[in-house]
C-alpha positions as a Markdown table, in Angstrom:
| # | Residue | x | y | z |
|---|---|---|---|---|
| 1 | Met | -14.6 | 39.3 | 6.8 |
| 2 | Leu | -14.2 | 36.6 | 9.4 |
| 3 | Thr | -11.0 | 34.5 | 9.4 |
| 4 | Pro | -11.6 | 31.1 | 8.0 |
| 5 | Gly | -11.2 | 28.4 | 10.6 |
| 6 | Ala | -10.7 | 24.7 | 10.8 |
| 7 | Ile | -12.9 | 21.7 | 11.5 |
| 8 | Val | -10.8 | 19.2 | 13.4 |
| 9 | Val | -12.1 | 15.6 | 13.0 |
| 10 | Gly | -11.0 | 13.3 | 15.8 |
| 11 | Ala | -10.6 | 14.8 | 19.3 |
| 12 | His | -7.8 | 12.6 | 20.8 |
| 13 | Ala | -4.4 | 14.0 | 21.5 |
| 14 | Asn | -3.8 | 14.3 | 17.8 |
| 15 | Gly | -6.7 | 16.6 | 17.4 |
| 16 | Leu | -5.8 | 18.6 | 20.5 |
| 17 | Gly | -2.4 | 19.3 | 19.1 |
| 18 | Val | -4.0 | 20.7 | 15.9 |
| 19 | Ile | -6.5 | 22.8 | 17.9 |
| 20 | Arg | -3.8 | 24.4 | 20.0 |
| 21 | Ala | -1.4 | 24.9 | 17.1 |
| 22 | Leu | -4.1 | 26.8 | 15.2 |
| 23 | Ala | -5.3 | 28.7 | 18.3 |
| 24 | Ala | -1.7 | 30.1 | 18.7 |
| 25 | Arg | -2.1 | 31.6 | 15.2 |
| 26 | Gly | -5.6 | 33.0 | 15.9 |
| 27 | Val | -7.4 | 30.4 | 13.8 |
| 28 | Pro | -10.9 | 29.5 | 15.2 |
| 29 | Thr | -11.7 | 25.8 | 15.4 |
| 30 | Val | -14.6 | 23.4 | 15.5 |
| 31 | Ser | -14.1 | 20.0 | 17.1 |
| 32 | Val | -15.7 | 16.7 | 15.9 |
| 33 | Ser | -15.2 | 13.9 | 18.4 |
| 34 | Thr | -15.3 | 10.3 | 17.2 |
| 35 | Arg | -14.3 | 8.1 | 20.1 |
| 36 | Pro | -15.4 | 7.7 | 23.7 |
| 37 | Phe | -11.9 | 8.7 | 25.0 |
| 38 | Asp | -11.7 | 12.0 | 23.1 |
| 39 | Val | -11.0 | 15.1 | 25.2 |
| 40 | Ala | -9.9 | 17.8 | 22.8 |
| 41 | Gln | -13.5 | 19.0 | 22.4 |
| 42 | His | -13.2 | 20.4 | 26.0 |
| 43 | Ser | -10.4 | 22.8 | 24.9 |
| 44 | Arg | -11.0 | 26.5 | 25.6 |
| 45 | Trp | -10.1 | 27.2 | 22.0 |
| 46 | Val | -12.9 | 25.2 | 20.5 |
| 47 | Arg | -15.7 | 27.4 | 19.2 |
| 48 | Glu | -18.2 | 24.6 | 18.5 |
| 49 | Arg | -18.5 | 20.9 | 19.3 |
| 50 | His | -20.0 | 18.0 | 17.4 |
| 51 | Ala | -19.9 | 14.2 | 18.0 |
| 52 | Leu | -19.8 | 11.4 | 15.4 |
| 53 | Pro | -19.4 | 8.2 | 17.5 |
| 54 | Ser | -20.4 | 6.0 | 14.5 |
| 55 | Leu | -17.8 | 7.4 | 12.1 |
| 56 | His | -15.8 | 4.2 | 12.0 |
| 57 | Arg | -18.9 | 2.4 | 10.8 |
| 58 | Gln | -20.6 | 5.2 | 8.8 |
| 59 | Arg | -18.0 | 7.5 | 7.1 |
| 60 | Glu | -20.8 | 9.2 | 5.2 |
| 61 | Ser | -21.9 | 10.7 | 8.6 |
| 62 | Leu | -18.9 | 13.2 | 8.4 |
| 63 | Val | -19.8 | 14.2 | 4.9 |
| 64 | Asp | -23.4 | 14.8 | 5.9 |
| 65 | Leu | -22.3 | 17.0 | 8.8 |
| 66 | Leu | -20.0 | 19.0 | 6.6 |
| 67 | Asp | -22.7 | 19.3 | 3.9 |
| 68 | Gly | -25.2 | 20.6 | 6.5 |
| 69 | His | -22.9 | 23.3 | 7.7 |
| 70 | Ala | -21.2 | 24.3 | 4.5 |
| 71 | Ala | -22.9 | 27.7 | 4.4 |
| 72 | Arg | -21.6 | 28.5 | 8.0 |
| 73 | Trp | -18.0 | 27.3 | 7.4 |
| 74 | Pro | -17.1 | 28.8 | 3.9 |
| 75 | Gly | -13.5 | 28.3 | 3.0 |
| 76 | Trp | -12.7 | 26.4 | 6.2 |
| 77 | Ala | -10.1 | 23.7 | 6.3 |
| 78 | Val | -11.0 | 20.1 | 7.4 |
| 79 | Phe | -8.3 | 18.4 | 9.4 |
| 80 | Pro | -8.8 | 14.6 | 9.7 |
| 81 | Thr | -6.7 | 13.3 | 12.6 |
| 82 | Asn | -7.5 | 9.5 | 12.5 |
| 83 | Asp | -7.7 | 7.1 | 9.6 |
| 84 | Asp | -11.5 | 6.9 | 9.7 |
| 85 | Ala | -11.7 | 10.6 | 9.2 |
| 86 | Leu | -8.9 | 10.6 | 6.6 |
| 87 | Met | -10.7 | 8.0 | 4.6 |
| 88 | Ala | -14.0 | 9.8 | 4.8 |
| 89 | Val | -12.5 | 13.1 | 3.6 |
| 90 | Ser | -10.3 | 11.5 | 0.9 |
| 91 | Gln | -13.0 | 9.3 | -0.5 |
| 92 | His | -15.4 | 12.3 | -0.8 |
| 93 | His | -12.7 | 14.8 | -1.7 |
| 94 | Glu | -14.4 | 16.1 | -4.9 |
| 95 | Arg | -17.8 | 16.6 | -3.2 |
| 96 | Leu | -16.3 | 18.4 | -0.2 |
| 97 | Ser | -14.2 | 20.6 | -2.4 |
| 98 | Arg | -17.3 | 21.6 | -4.4 |
| 99 | Leu | -18.9 | 22.6 | -1.1 |
| 100 | Gly | -16.1 | 25.1 | -0.5 |
| 101 | Tyr | -14.0 | 23.3 | 2.0 |
| 102 | Cys | -10.2 | 23.5 | 1.9 |
| 103 | Leu | -8.7 | 20.0 | 2.3 |
| 104 | Pro | -5.1 | 19.4 | 3.6 |
| 105 | Cys | -5.3 | 15.8 | 2.4 |
| 106 | Gln | -5.6 | 14.4 | -1.1 |
| 107 | Pro | -8.1 | 12.3 | -3.0 |
| 108 | Trp | -8.3 | 8.6 | -2.2 |
| 109 | Ala | -6.3 | 7.5 | -5.3 |
| 110 | Ile | -3.3 | 8.9 | -3.5 |
| 111 | Thr | -4.2 | 8.6 | 0.2 |
| 112 | Ala | -5.0 | 4.9 | -0.2 |
| 113 | Ser | -1.3 | 4.2 | -0.6 |
| 114 | Leu | -0.7 | 5.5 | 2.9 |
| 115 | Val | -3.7 | 4.1 | 4.7 |
| 116 | Asp | -3.8 | 0.6 | 3.2 |
| 117 | Lys | -0.7 | -1.2 | 4.6 |
| 118 | Asp | -0.5 | -3.6 | 1.7 |
| 119 | Arg | -0.3 | -0.7 | -0.8 |
| 120 | Met | 2.1 | 1.1 | 1.6 |
| 121 | His | 4.5 | -1.9 | 1.7 |
| 122 | Ala | 4.4 | -2.1 | -2.1 |
| 123 | Leu | 5.1 | 1.7 | -2.4 |
| 124 | Ala | 8.0 | 1.6 | 0.0 |
| 125 | Thr | 9.5 | -1.4 | -1.8 |
| 126 | Ala | 9.2 | 0.3 | -5.2 |
| 127 | Ser | 10.8 | 3.5 | -3.7 |
| 128 | Gly | 13.9 | 1.5 | -2.7 |
| 129 | Leu | 13.4 | 1.7 | 1.1 |
| 130 | Asp | 14.6 | -1.0 | 3.5 |
| 131 | Val | 11.4 | -2.8 | 4.5 |
| 132 | Pro | 10.8 | -5.8 | 6.8 |
| 133 | Thr | 10.3 | -9.2 | 5.1 |
| 134 | Cys | 6.6 | -9.8 | 4.4 |
| 135 | Tyr | 5.6 | -13.4 | 4.5 |
| 136 | Gly | 2.2 | -12.9 | 3.0 |
| 137 | Ala | -1.4 | -12.3 | 3.9 |
| 138 | Ala | -2.6 | -13.0 | 7.4 |
| 139 | Thr | -4.3 | -16.3 | 6.6 |
| 140 | Pro | -4.1 | -19.9 | 7.9 |
| 141 | Gln | -2.1 | -20.7 | 4.7 |
| 142 | Thr | 0.6 | -18.2 | 5.6 |
| 143 | Ala | 0.6 | -19.5 | 9.2 |
| 144 | Ala | 1.3 | -23.0 | 8.0 |
| 145 | Arg | 4.7 | -21.8 | 6.5 |
| 146 | Thr | 7.8 | -23.1 | 8.1 |
| 147 | Asp | 10.4 | -20.7 | 6.8 |
| 148 | Phe | 10.0 | -17.8 | 9.2 |
| 149 | Arg | 11.3 | -17.2 | 12.7 |
| 150 | Tyr | 9.3 | -15.8 | 15.6 |
| 151 | Pro | 8.4 | -13.3 | 16.8 |
| 152 | Leu | 6.2 | -12.0 | 13.9 |
| 153 | Ile | 4.2 | -8.9 | 13.4 |
| 154 | Val | 0.6 | -9.4 | 12.3 |
| 155 | Lys | -0.6 | -6.0 | 10.9 |
| 156 | Pro | -4.1 | -5.2 | 9.7 |
| 157 | Asn | -4.3 | -3.4 | 6.3 |
| 158 | Arg | -6.2 | -0.6 | 8.2 |
| 159 | His | -5.8 | -0.5 | 12.0 |
| 160 | Asp | -8.4 | 1.9 | 13.3 |
| 161 | His | -11.0 | -0.8 | 13.7 |
| 162 | Leu | -8.5 | -3.0 | 15.5 |
| 163 | Ile | -7.8 | -0.2 | 18.0 |
| 164 | Ser | -11.6 | 0.2 | 18.6 |
| 165 | Thr | -12.0 | -3.5 | 19.3 |
| 166 | Phe | -8.8 | -4.8 | 20.9 |
| 167 | Gly | -7.0 | -1.6 | 22.0 |
| 168 | Val | -3.9 | -2.3 | 19.8 |
| 169 | Lys | -2.9 | -1.4 | 16.2 |
| 170 | Leu | -1.2 | -4.7 | 15.5 |
| 171 | Phe | -0.4 | -8.1 | 17.1 |
| 172 | Val | 3.0 | -9.7 | 18.0 |
| 173 | Ala | 3.1 | -13.4 | 17.6 |
| 174 | Asp | 5.7 | -15.4 | 19.6 |
| 175 | Asp | 4.6 | -18.8 | 18.5 |
| 176 | Gln | 2.3 | -20.8 | 16.3 |
| 177 | Ala | -0.6 | -20.5 | 18.7 |
| 178 | Ser | -0.4 | -16.7 | 19.1 |
| 179 | Leu | -0.1 | -16.4 | 15.3 |
| 180 | Asp | -3.2 | -18.4 | 14.8 |
| 181 | Thr | -5.0 | -16.3 | 17.4 |
| 182 | Ala | -4.0 | -13.1 | 15.8 |
| 183 | Ile | -5.2 | -14.2 | 12.4 |
| 184 | Glu | -8.5 | -15.3 | 13.9 |
| 185 | Arg | -8.9 | -12.0 | 15.6 |
| 186 | Leu | -8.4 | -10.0 | 12.4 |
| 187 | Ala | -11.0 | -12.2 | 10.7 |
| 188 | Ser | -13.4 | -11.8 | 13.5 |
| 189 | Val | -13.7 | -8.0 | 12.8 |
| 190 | Gly | -13.6 | -8.4 | 9.1 |
| 191 | Leu | -10.0 | -7.2 | 8.5 |
| 192 | Glu | -7.4 | -8.4 | 6.2 |
| 193 | Gly | -3.7 | -8.1 | 7.1 |
| 194 | Leu | -0.1 | -9.1 | 6.5 |
| 195 | Val | 2.5 | -11.1 | 8.4 |
| 196 | Phe | 5.9 | -9.4 | 8.8 |
| 197 | Glu | 9.2 | -10.2 | 10.4 |
| 198 | Ser | 9.7 | -8.4 | 13.7 |
| 199 | Ile | 12.6 | -5.9 | 13.7 |
| 200 | Pro | 14.5 | -6.4 | 16.9 |
| 201 | Gly | 15.2 | -3.6 | 19.3 |
| 202 | Pro | 13.4 | -1.5 | 21.9 |
| 203 | Asp | 10.8 | 1.2 | 21.3 |
| 204 | Cys | 13.5 | 3.9 | 21.7 |
| 205 | Glu | 14.9 | 2.7 | 18.3 |
| 206 | Ile | 11.9 | 4.0 | 16.5 |
| 207 | Phe | 12.4 | 7.3 | 14.6 |
| 208 | Val | 9.8 | 9.4 | 12.8 |
| 209 | Tyr | 10.7 | 12.0 | 10.1 |
| 210 | Cys | 8.2 | 14.8 | 9.9 |
| 211 | Leu | 7.9 | 17.3 | 7.1 |
| 212 | Tyr | 5.5 | 19.1 | 4.8 |
| 213 | Ile | 5.2 | 18.7 | 1.0 |
| 214 | Asp | 3.6 | 21.9 | -0.4 |
| 215 | Gly | 1.2 | 22.1 | -3.4 |
| 216 | Gly | 4.1 | 22.5 | -5.8 |
| 217 | Gly | 5.8 | 19.3 | -4.5 |
| 218 | Glu | 8.5 | 21.1 | -2.6 |
| 219 | Pro | 9.5 | 19.5 | 0.7 |
| 220 | Ser | 10.0 | 21.6 | 3.8 |
| 221 | Ala | 12.7 | 21.4 | 6.3 |
| 222 | Gly | 12.0 | 18.4 | 8.6 |
| 223 | Val | 12.1 | 17.3 | 12.2 |
| 224 | Thr | 13.3 | 13.9 | 13.4 |
| 225 | Val | 11.4 | 12.6 | 16.5 |
| 226 | Arg | 12.7 | 9.6 | 18.4 |
| 227 | Lys | 10.1 | 7.6 | 20.3 |
| 228 | Leu | 11.1 | 6.8 | 23.9 |
| 229 | Arg | 8.2 | 4.7 | 25.1 |
| 230 | Gln | 5.0 | 3.3 | 23.6 |
| 231 | Asn | 1.6 | 2.3 | 25.1 |
| 232 | Pro | 1.5 | -0.6 | 25.1 |
| 233 | Pro | 5.2 | -1.5 | 24.5 |
| 234 | Phe | 6.0 | -2.7 | 21.0 |
| 235 | Val | 2.4 | -2.5 | 19.7 |
| 236 | Gly | 1.0 | 0.9 | 20.7 |
| 237 | Gly | 1.3 | 4.6 | 20.2 |
| 238 | Ala | 3.9 | 7.0 | 21.6 |
| 239 | Arg | 3.7 | 8.0 | 25.2 |
| 240 | Ala | 7.1 | 9.8 | 25.3 |
| 241 | Ala | 9.2 | 11.1 | 22.5 |
| 242 | Met | 11.9 | 13.7 | 21.9 |
| 243 | Val | 13.3 | 15.8 | 19.0 |
| 244 | Val | 16.8 | 14.7 | 17.9 |
| 245 | Asp | 19.3 | 15.8 | 15.3 |
| 246 | Glu | 18.4 | 15.2 | 11.7 |
| 247 | Ile | 19.3 | 11.8 | 10.3 |
| 248 | Pro | 19.9 | 12.5 | 6.5 |
| 249 | Val | 19.1 | 8.9 | 5.5 |
| 250 | Leu | 15.6 | 9.2 | 7.0 |
| 251 | Arg | 14.9 | 12.5 | 5.1 |
| 252 | Asp | 16.1 | 11.0 | 1.8 |
| 253 | Ala | 13.9 | 7.9 | 2.3 |
| 254 | Thr | 10.9 | 9.9 | 3.3 |
| 255 | Val | 11.1 | 12.3 | 0.4 |
| 256 | Ala | 11.7 | 9.5 | -2.1 |
| 257 | Leu | 8.6 | 7.7 | -0.8 |
| 258 | Leu | 6.3 | 10.7 | -0.9 |
| 259 | Cys | 7.5 | 11.9 | -4.3 |
| 260 | Arg | 6.8 | 8.4 | -5.8 |
| 261 | Ala | 3.3 | 8.6 | -4.2 |
| 262 | Arg | 2.7 | 12.1 | -5.6 |
| 263 | Phe | 1.8 | 13.1 | -2.1 |
| 264 | Arg | 1.1 | 16.6 | -0.9 |
| 265 | Gly | 0.6 | 17.6 | 2.7 |
| 266 | Met | 2.0 | 16.8 | 6.2 |
| 267 | Ala | 3.7 | 13.5 | 6.6 |
| 268 | Phe | 5.2 | 11.4 | 9.4 |
| 269 | Ala | 7.4 | 8.5 | 8.2 |
| 270 | Glu | 8.3 | 6.0 | 10.8 |
| 271 | Phe | 11.5 | 3.8 | 10.8 |
| 272 | Lys | 13.0 | 1.4 | 13.2 |
| 273 | Arg | 16.7 | 0.9 | 13.6 |
| 274 | Asp | 17.5 | -2.8 | 13.3 |
| 275 | Ala | 19.5 | -4.0 | 16.3 |
| 276 | Arg | 21.3 | -6.5 | 14.1 |
| 277 | Ser | 22.6 | -4.3 | 11.3 |
| 278 | Gly | 22.0 | -0.7 | 12.3 |
| 279 | Arg | 19.9 | -0.1 | 9.2 |
| 280 | Phe | 16.8 | 2.0 | 9.3 |
| 281 | Val | 13.8 | -0.2 | 8.3 |
| 282 | Phe | 10.6 | 1.5 | 7.1 |
| 283 | Val | 7.5 | 0.9 | 9.3 |
| 284 | Glu | 4.8 | 3.2 | 8.0 |
| 285 | Val | 3.9 | 6.7 | 7.0 |
| 286 | Asn | 0.9 | 8.8 | 8.1 |
| 287 | Gly | -0.5 | 11.6 | 6.0 |
| 288 | Arg | -2.4 | 13.2 | 8.9 |
| 289 | Pro | -1.5 | 14.5 | 12.4 |
| 290 | Val | -0.2 | 11.9 | 14.8 |
| 291 | Leu | -0.2 | 11.7 | 18.6 |
| 292 | Phe | 2.9 | 13.7 | 19.1 |
| 293 | Asn | 2.3 | 16.5 | 16.5 |
| 294 | Ser | 2.3 | 19.1 | 19.4 |
| 295 | Ile | 6.0 | 18.6 | 19.7 |
| 296 | Leu | 6.5 | 20.4 | 16.3 |
| 297 | Pro | 5.5 | 24.1 | 16.9 |
| 298 | Pro | 8.4 | 24.7 | 19.4 |
| 299 | Thr | 10.8 | 23.5 | 16.7 |
| 300 | Gly | 9.7 | 26.2 | 14.3 |
| 301 | Ile | 8.5 | 23.5 | 11.8 |
| 302 | Asp | 4.8 | 23.7 | 12.5 |
| 303 | Leu | 3.2 | 21.3 | 10.0 |
| 304 | Val | -0.4 | 22.2 | 11.0 |
| 305 | Trp | 0.2 | 25.9 | 10.3 |
| 306 | Met | 2.0 | 25.0 | 7.0 |
| 307 | Ala | -1.1 | 23.0 | 5.9 |
| 308 | Trp | -3.6 | 25.6 | 6.9 |
| 309 | Ser | -1.6 | 28.4 | 5.1 |
| 310 | Asp | -1.2 | 26.2 | 2.0 |
| 311 | Val | -4.8 | 25.2 | 1.5 |
| 312 | Val | -6.6 | 28.2 | 3.0 |
| 313 | Leu | -4.4 | 31.1 | 2.2 |
| 314 | Gly | -2.7 | 29.6 | -0.9 |
| 315 | Arg | 0.7 | 30.6 | 0.3 |
| 316 | Arg | 3.7 | 28.7 | 1.6 |
| 317 | Ala | 4.5 | 29.1 | 5.3 |
| 318 | Glu | 8.3 | 28.8 | 5.5 |
| 319 | Ala | 9.8 | 26.6 | 8.2 |
| 320 | Gln | 11.8 | 28.6 | 10.7 |
| 321 | Pro | 13.9 | 26.0 | 12.6 |
| 322 | Thr | 14.6 | 27.1 | 16.2 |
| 323 | Gly | 17.0 | 24.3 | 17.2 |
| 324 | Trp | 14.6 | 23.3 | 20.0 |
| 325 | Arg | 15.5 | 19.8 | 21.3 |
| 326 | Gly | 12.8 | 19.0 | 23.8 |
| 327 | Ala | 10.5 | 16.1 | 24.7 |
| 328 | Trp | 6.8 | 15.3 | 24.2 |
| 329 | Ile | 5.0 | 13.4 | 27.0 |
| 330 | His | 1.5 | 11.9 | 27.2 |
| 331 | Leu | 1.5 | 12.3 | 30.9 |
| 332 | Gln | -1.3 | 10.0 | 32.1 |
| 333 | Ala | -0.5 | 7.3 | 29.5 |
| 334 | Asp | 3.2 | 7.4 | 30.5 |
| 335 | Val | 2.6 | 7.1 | 34.2 |
| 336 | Leu | -0.1 | 4.4 | 34.0 |
| 337 | Ala | 1.8 | 2.4 | 31.3 |
| 338 | Ser | 5.0 | 2.6 | 33.3 |
| 339 | Met | 3.2 | 1.1 | 36.3 |
| 340 | Arg | 1.4 | -1.5 | 34.3 |
| 341 | Tyr | 4.4 | -2.7 | 32.3 |
| 342 | Arg | 7.2 | -2.0 | 34.9 |
| 343 | Arg | 8.2 | -5.7 | 35.0 |
| 344 | Phe | 8.2 | -5.9 | 31.3 |
| 345 | Glu | 10.0 | -2.7 | 30.5 |
| 346 | Arg | 12.3 | -2.6 | 33.5 |
| 347 | Leu | 13.0 | 1.1 | 33.2 |
| 348 | Gly | 15.4 | 2.6 | 35.7 |
| 349 | Leu | 14.2 | 5.8 | 37.5 |
| 350 | Gly | 16.7 | 7.9 | 35.7 |
| 351 | Glu | 15.7 | 6.6 | 32.3 |
| 352 | Trp | 12.1 | 7.2 | 33.0 |
| 353 | Leu | 12.6 | 10.7 | 34.3 |
| 354 | Ala | 14.9 | 11.7 | 31.4 |
| 355 | Pro | 12.2 | 13.3 | 29.2 |
| 356 | Tyr | 10.8 | 15.2 | 32.2 |
| 357 | Arg | 14.0 | 16.9 | 33.1 |
| 358 | Gly | 14.5 | 19.2 | 30.0 |
| 359 | Pro | 12.3 | 21.4 | 27.8 |
| 360 | Lys | 9.1 | 19.6 | 27.1 |
| 361 | Thr | 5.6 | 19.8 | 25.8 |
| 362 | Tyr | 2.6 | 17.7 | 26.8 |
| 363 | Ala | 0.0 | 15.8 | 24.8 |
| 364 | Val | -2.9 | 17.0 | 27.0 |
| 365 | Trp | -1.8 | 18.8 | 30.1 |
| 366 | Ser | -1.7 | 22.6 | 29.7 |
| 367 | Leu | -2.0 | 25.3 | 32.4 |
| 368 | Arg | -3.5 | 27.6 | 29.9 |
| 369 | Asp | -6.0 | 25.0 | 28.7 |
| 370 | Pro | -6.6 | 22.6 | 31.6 |
| 371 | Arg | -10.1 | 21.3 | 30.8 |
| 372 | Pro | -9.0 | 18.5 | 28.4 |
| 373 | Phe | -6.7 | 17.1 | 31.1 |
| 374 | Ala | -9.5 | 17.3 | 33.7 |
| 375 | Ala | -11.8 | 15.5 | 31.3 |
| 376 | Gln | -9.2 | 12.8 | 30.7 |
| 377 | Thr | -8.8 | 12.4 | 34.4 |
| 378 | Ala | -12.5 | 12.0 | 34.9 |
| 379 | Leu | -12.6 | 9.4 | 32.2 |
| 380 | Leu | -9.8 | 7.5 | 33.8 |
| 381 | Ala | -11.6 | 7.6 | 37.2 |
| 382 | Arg | -14.8 | 6.2 | 35.7 |
| 383 | Arg | -12.9 | 3.4 | 34.0 |
| 384 | Leu | -11.1 | 2.5 | 37.3 |
| 385 | Leu | -14.3 | 2.5 | 39.2 |
| 386 | Ala | -16.0 | 0.3 | 36.6 |
| 387 | Gly | -13.4 | -2.4 | 37.3 |
| 388 | Pro | -11.0 | -4.3 | 35.1 |
| 389 | Arg | -13.7 | -6.2 | 33.2 |
| 390 | Ala | -15.0 | -2.9 | 31.7 |
| 391 | Thr | -11.7 | -1.8 | 30.3 |
| 392 | Pro | -9.3 | -4.7 | 29.8 |
| 393 | Pro | -5.7 | -3.5 | 29.3 |
| 394 | Pro | -4.3 | -3.8 | 25.8 |
| 395 | Glu | -2.5 | -7.0 | 25.3 |
| 396 | Ile | 1.2 | -7.6 | 24.6 |
| 397 | Ser | 1.8 | -11.2 | 23.6 |
| 398 | Arg | 5.3 | -11.6 | 25.1 |
């Protein structure tokens, strides 16, 4: 009998980390790319490739694909690696389960609390976590308030569509004009959002607690990842991060939040340390693989393998902490963003080189699996040749 495999939906660095983690365990994979900058489908470990470029507009397209191949992929796991894919799988959880797929995510009734930022904020508040002050919906009425201080964060309830349109997952408003612009931009793409206080401090004060909650509700050992740099700064995704010693308050807060949500699966809870008070303020939680999930296998706490074992084999894969304290680097993003934002970030050479000097893993680059990096380089070259108008850099509003 052939070993069941995994369909990895979303072929950015998130998906590539899943593919490589499963390949190391001998699990075959199928890749479903959803964005023009995806490169994971070029991995040597991918057995079969599909493309759904319209997934962010037509989530049923993923369900149709899985329905059409159900007889060929019996008992396979479906790993959504972006919010569009997660919503598609969660909202059709019952149908996909009946087709025989093993799903490492939960039905929409539970997943919605993690995807929708309004519900997430309410969940975190009810769980007793420190949360940023929310001034209300991202509307002209909220913008007219006079009781807040800039800068402010304008966050869409669901950010995938914002990334596709503007290249960022949220906006930072430094004044009334930029707040009005951010609200107008959300409305222009049909998104609702919230206005939050901005927690002061650099990107290196962002910490992510990563763990797995098995089918019985038991949390695994966890890993604390500290972001070092983001692309773009303040409003983007990680481009360099590192494993640090566990911070107990982050584990306690993460477990409390997930238990209240009745969540099962892999989770990445993000907090920012407030420069004013030193307290850890909850930012968000993801119930799917994130950009830097490939940092986890060397630590012995491989959330992808735990998920696959849980939903496909029906058995708990125990964490085996190794004590590894290394870095994760999205090489091209880090080099290019460091050049683009050098005057803004003002990083010293030693500070920039720090994650490169010790043990590390890369988001895309791999000597054993070089084609995704080659594809990424070709995409970058085409964008540069097309000129700045074709690919405007993501904005930072300060």
